[in-house]
N, C-alpha and C positions, 0 to 999 in steps of 0.2 A: 775192713769194709772199705770199697769203691767210694771217693767222695765228689761230690756234685762242686763242679767249680763256677755255675752259671744257675741263675736260680730266680725263676720269673714268678711275682706274687699277685694276682689277679682278683681286685674285692671289689663287692658291690654295696649299696647301702638300701638298707631295709627287705631286704630277699627271704622269704622264709623259705625252709626247706623244702616246703613241696608245693613251691612255685617253680621247682624245678623238677624236667619233667622226667628225667630219672631216677628220683625218689619216687616215681609210680603215680604220679599225676598224668593223666593222660590229655587233660582241659589245658595245659601248659606248654606252649612252642617255645621250646628253646634246643633246637636241635645241635646247636653247639657245643653248650657246657653237656648234654645229654653222649654226645659223644666220646667229651672229654673223658666222662663218668667211665664210657666202656674201656677206656685207652689206658686206663687206671682204676684208682685205688676210691672206693664210695664210703665214707664215713657216717654212720647212722646217726652216732650219737657225740656231734662235735657241738661246743658250748659254745657258748660267748663270756667273756667276764663280767660285763654288765650290760644290759640289752640297751642302752642309751650309744649314740654313734663314736662322740669323744671319747666317753672313757674306756670303751672298748678296744678301740683303735688304740689308744695308750698303752693299753695292755700288749698289744697284739705285735705291736711295733719296739717295746722296750723289752718286757718280760718280767714286766714288773706290774704289779694289781694298782690299780686305780688308786687305793688309799696307801700306796708305796711310793708313786710317782707324782703322784700332787694332780693330777687328773681326775678328780673323782666325780665331775657332774658338765656337760657343757659348757665351752666357752671357757674354762680355768688349763691356763696353761701345763706344760709339764715344769716339774722343779727343778730346780738348777741343778742337782745332780742326779736325774735322769737323763741315760743317753739311748740313743733311738739305734737299731740294726745298722742304719746309716752312717752313724756316728762311729759305730763298734767296724764295721769294714770298712770305713773308708782309712781310718788306721792303718789298717792290715795293707792298705794299697789297693784293694777292692774296688770299682765302681759302685757305685752306689747311686741310683735314679730313680727321685720320686714325682709322677705323673696322677696328677688327678688331689680328690678330696683330702684334705689333710682333717683341717679342726681340732689343732693341738697346740695353735699360738696364742690359744684365749683371746681371742679379740672377738668376731664373730661367727655366725655360718658359714660364711663365702674364706675368710682367710685374710692375712695381712698381705698376702699378693710378696711374700719375699722367702726367699729359699731358705731353709735352715740350717745349721750347720749340719753336716755328713753327706749332704746331699747334692749330684751334682745341678749345679745352677743353669748350665745351658738347657736342661730338660726338665728343670721343674717348671709345676704349671699348676695354680690351685684355681680354685673359684672366684677369689676376685681378679685373677690375671685375665680371668675369659670373660668375666663383666668389663673389662676395662679394655675389651675389643670392642665392645658394642657399645653402639649410641644408646643416648637415656631411652629414647623410646622402646629401644631392641631388649635393653638391660630389663623395663616394667614388661616386658611381650616376653622374656624368658621365664618370669616368674609368675606366669599364669596359665594356670591348667587347660583356659579357654584355647589358647593358642595352638594345640594340639588338632583344634577342630578350624585349623588355617591351611588350606587347600596350599598356600605357596611355602609353608614349613618343609626345609628340607633337613637332611642327616648332617649340612653342614654344619648348620645353623645351632648345633646343640653341644652340649660341654661332652657328653659323652664321644662323639664322634672326633671330637678338636681332641680327646686325650687318647685315644686310638692313634692316629693321626703322628701322636708325638711319639706314642711307643712304638708304632711301626718304623719310625725315624730310629730313634734308638734301637732295635734291633737289626736295620740294615747296616748302622754305622757301627755298633761293638759289640754284634751277634759274635765274635771271634774272639773277643775278652772272657775276661772271669768277672762277672758281675751279678748283681741285685739290682731287678728294675720291678718295684711297685706300680701296676696300675689302679687307681682308685677309682672307679665311678660312682658318682652320685645317682644314679641311676639304679631300680624305679622308686627311689623318694621321690616322692610330690617335690615339684609338680610333674616329673615322670613326660617330659616334651620326648615323644615321639612322631615320626612322619608317617604318611602311608608306606606300605601297607599295614605298618603295628595299629596306627590310630583307628583302624576299624576294626581289628582283629578280635577285639572280644565287644563290638558294641552289641549292646544288650545282654554281655554276660551275666547273671550272678552266681557265686560260688554255690557249693551246693551246704546247704545244711547242716552240721554237723550236731550230735547231742547237748556240748558245752554251751552249744550257742543260748538255750536255754537255763543256764547257771543260775537260780535264783541269787547265789553268793552269799545265802543266810550264814554260813560257817565259815566265812571269810572275810578277809580284813575291812574291816570300815572301810577304808581307804577304796577299796575296791566299789566297794557299792556307791561310793560318792564320783567317783571315775565313771560308771553306767550310767548316769545320771547324766552326765555331760554328754556319753556317745548319744542318748536316747534323745538328744535334742538335736540333733543334726540333720538338716533336710534331705528329705529322700532324694528328690533330683541332684544336690553337691553329692549326696554320698553315690549314685547309680555315675555318675560323672569322673568320679575321682577313682571309684573300682576301674570303669572301662580305662583311663588314664595307667593306674596303676600295672595294670596286666599287660597293655600294650607297650607301656616303658619298659617291664620285663621282659618283651620278646625282641623290644630294641638294643636292650643291654649285653643281650645274647648272642646277637648280631654282632653287635660294634666286640665283646669278646672273641667271636668266631675271627673275625679280622685279624686280632692281634696272635691266634695261636697260628692262623695261615702264615703269620710275618715269621713266628718259633717255628714252624715246621721248616720253612724256607732256610734260614740264618742261623738256628741254633736247635736240632731238634734233638737232641741229649738233654737239653735243660732240665731242672727240676721245674716242676709246673705246679702250684699252690693256690686252688681258687677258693674262696670263700665268701661270708657277708659278714658285717659288722652285727647286723640284729633283724630279728624279723618285727613281725606286726600283728597286733592282735587280729585286726580283719572280724570283728562280732563274736570270737570267740569269749565264753564267760563275759558276753556284752560290752568286752572293753573295745577300743580302735585305738589305733595306733600304738606306741612302746611306753611305759614307763614303772611305776612298781609294782612290778608281778614276778613272778618266777617260770610265769608257764611255757609249756615247750614251743610254744606257737613265738613269742618273741629271744626266749634262751636258746634252742635246738635249732642250729644253720647248719648251712648245706658247707658241705667240705671236701672238694674231692684233689687229689695229689697224682700226677702223674709225672713218671720218672722213668724214663725208657733203660730197658735191662735190669731195673731194680725192684721200680714197683711192680706187683702184677696186674694186669691187663683184666678186667670187670669184675674182680674183688671188691671185697664188703668188709669193712669192719665197723663189729656192731660196740666193740668198748667204748668207755666215756673217750671223750678229747678235749684239751681246752685250748681257747687262745694264747692261753696263756706260755705255750708249749713252741707254738712258732719261732718267734729270735732264737731260744738256746737249740732248736731245731735246726736251723739256718747256719749259725755257726757250727753248728758241728757237720752236718752234711759239708760244709765248705773244709771243714778238717782246724778247724779253730777250736782255742779255748773257750768253755763256758764260763764265765765270769761269777766269782760267788755272791755276788748283788744282786744275779737271777732267780729268777722266783719259779721258774718253769723249768722244766725237764724236758732232753730232747726225743723227737718222737719216732728218729730216724730207723730205729728197728722196725717199728710199725710200719713204717711205710712199707719197709719190705719183706715182712709176716705180717700180716693183720691178725694174727691170731694172738700176738703179743699183745699183753696187756700192760698200756703205758702207765693207768694210775689206776688205783683203789678206788679214788673217789676222784670230780671235779667240783670247782667251787665259783659261784657267781655271787655278784655283791649288789648293792643299790645303796643311794644317798640321798639326792635327788635328780630332777631330767636338768634343770639348768640353772644356773647361780643369778643369773637376767631375771628368770619369770619369779615372779609373788606362787606363783600357778602350780598346776599338774601333781598336787599333792602335798608339795611344797617338799620338807624333811622326813624322809620313812626311811631311817638306818635298816636293813634287809642282810643277810646273810642266808646264805644257800648252798646246800650241800647233795651234790645225787652219786650214787653207787653202780649207777647200769641199772637199777630199777626201783629204788626208793628214793624220791627226792624230798628234802625237810627245807623248810624255810620260814628261819624267824624273824618276825615282822616285829624288832625291838618294842616298836610302841601299842602294839595290837594283837592281834590274833594270830599265833606261828599254825603251820599249815604241815601235811604231809601225805606223800600220794604213793601208792603204788600203782605206776606204771606198766608195767604189765598185765594186771588185773585192771587196768582202769587209765586207759592212755589218755585220755581228755581230763584228767585229774578234776574232776568232777566231786569225789567223795574224800572230805579232809578225814584224816585219819589219827588225827593230833592227840587224840584222847582214847584213841583205843586201846585194851590194853591187852590184847595178840599183838600188836607192832609195838611194844614197850621197848624190848630188845632191840629191835632194828633201828626204831628212832633215836634211845638211847647213844644205842654206838655211834648213829652218823653225829648223832649231835655233838659229842665229844671229839668226833675229826673236825668237826667247823671249829670249834673251837680250840682246838689243836692247831688249826691253820692259821687263825687268827694272832695266836700268840707267835708260832714261828715265823710270820710274816709282819708282824712290830706293826699290826694294826690298831692306828693310833684312838680308835673305835673301843675297842676292845675292853673289856671290865666284868666284873662279878653278875650287871645284868643282865648279858647275854646267857652264864649259865643259870642262875634264878627265873627261871620258866615255871609259871603256876603249874605244869604237867612235870617235872623236873622234880618229884620229890626227895631225891638222894644227892639234888645240890647242896656244896657246901654253906656253911654259914654267911653271907655279907660280909666282907673282908676288904678294909681300906688298902689294902697292900697287895687283892687278889691273891695270883699265885706266888708273891714274894719274887722275882724275876728280873734282873736287870737285862735286858735285851741290845744290843745295839748294832749297828748299820756294819755289814762286814765292809771293809774297805777295797778299792778298786786298786791295783797292781801302781798305777801313779800317783796314788792317794798317800798321803802320812798318815798311819796307825791312828787311831781314836784314841785321847788321854785319858785317862784316868783323874776323875773329880780331886781323887780324896789325894793323891802326890801327884800327877804330873807325868808321870810314868805311863809307856804304851801300853794297852790291853795286851794281855795273852789270850783272853777268851773272851767271845763277843756274847757268851750267854754264860750268867751267873746270879747267885743271890741279891737280893738289895743290897748295899751296904757292905758287902766285903770289899775287903783293903788288898788292893793291887802291894805287892813284895818287890822290893830288888829282889834281884837276880831267880823271879820265877821264870819259869820259861815257857815260849811260845808251844798251846798246845793248835789240833785243829781248831780254824774254826766252826762251831756249832752256828746255824743257822734252821 
């Protein structure tokens, strides 16, 4: 396979798949992303790893699950041994630049304003850096939805425009080098500031009502019903203003992405371009608003476009499930670098070039809590989800589980969890989820995930559960883990609990 030496990842925040016109919604004015879709490959079944800003970004930029890397809720930093794609590439002499929202340093929504290891400090620019450029008055102005109605608001005032400026400068300066450039917009996340004409573009617009707007939630998890009560308390005028801003910001960020795409075309036209968003928004589907402890497609099924001149087919569509967990290993692969054993995703490079190639038998999503700082938003709601391209199983550890047939029920209205006709497919997907939790050393795993009320063939509860000891694989520059009982290096990372390491044991291929 011919390799890519230049990769640009463009990311938005809270952008649903159906907010991109190229995904079939004529109401959405996104000409730049629509053009990108026509020039490359559109994925219809791309999934976030967790429908929350920080945790999904942690997975996308490390290739490890939030439950592995430590960032399993907003404002929880990456763990000490979690390495980003920037660290991995810079260690190989490849320039890596990150411009825009980070949300992975464990401080607050805006970030610490400090460049993490592995990324080019000259181009580092998070939301705190942006706020520090503003006066106190303008800081507050930048956080108000009403600012969009200010006739003096210009694109230059916004975070998104300033991110684009830095990205364009990077491409002008380094377009001929090997590089990874990440451009991470906050838009269309609220307050979604946007100047004219975008601020007027959706004045009075109301999204078409979908059937699942009227979901009674009677056979759904309890926390979803509580969440729906919260959404119902919102003021209608505030909701209308939010919707107008949300979609206006969506078209504005499309314009800003277009500026960056034009710079790519001028300075590095052969670059691999990957565009996606960290998650979507419920927008009153199932009576819910924003994002949180659920696995509905409105939040988890994200836009994902790939342009790779001469390699990815133009105007093609991939219907197979793909996941953000696979982005980091894909970038390493297309750059001709080894994929470390510690990564929990796999390369999608072959699918980028031939969309008929199925990269995964199933993709997975997880949830723990929305934010460590907040008592609200449902609190701790451990969820694990598996999707095989048709059926989606959602295991809500503390409440009712869910099974949906997205082929027959794309709105996810009918919960089939107790359907005898779907017992086989349900249990098979459940087994995949349990195996995934074990394989990835999910710290929350245990017999309670297996012993669901509907799983009549579940094993008896056991203190030992599977009876296996699962050690983290080590990086090449790390010392091998030592056996507790002997002090000798492990020869296998997965073995029965209590098995004793013996002198002279030969290393076997690492299992993971």
